[in-house]
VODREN-51267 format. One line per 3 residues: their letters; for each residue x, y, z of C-alpha. Coordinates in steps of 0.2 Angstrom, whole numbers, m for minus. Example, Ala and Ser with C-alpha at 12.3 -4.5 7.8 and 13.67 -1.06 7.14 Angstrom:
REM residues 2
AS = 62:m22:39; 68:m5:36
REM end
This chain:
REM residues 52
MCE = m67:37:178; m71:30:160; m86:20:157
KKN = m85:2:150; m92:4:132; m88:0:114
PNA = m79:14:105; m89:23:91; m85:36:77
RDF = m96:49:84; m86:50:101; m70:50:91
FSN = m75:65:80; m84:75:94; m67:74:104
LKG = m58:81:89; m70:95:86; m67:103:103
PGP = m57:119:105; m39:120:103; m25:117:89
LGK = m26:101:79; m8:97:82; m11:96:101
KIK = m27:85:98; m18:73:87; m3:72:100
SLL = m16:68:114; m24:55:103; m8:46:100
KNN = m3:47:118; m19:41:125; m20:26:113
LIK = m2:22:118; m7:22:136; m22:11:132
ITT = m11:m2:123; 3:m3:136; m9:m5:150
RKD = m21:m16:141; m36:m7:147; m51:1:138
CCG = m47:18:145; m32:29:147; m39:39:162
HHG = m40:55:153; m59:55:150; m65:68:137
EPG = m48:69:128; m46:63:110; m42:44:110
C = m50:40:127
REM end
């Protein structure tokens, strides 16, 4: 489960630096943020992925 903490830029960029294609990371970032917005929660449930 995700921790309750304030978002910071270091976490954001460390998730994007991981292995894999940039397009897939950006897709995950948008998808996870959409989940957080629609559920009105601080976490999307995909800990470690971009956007969560």
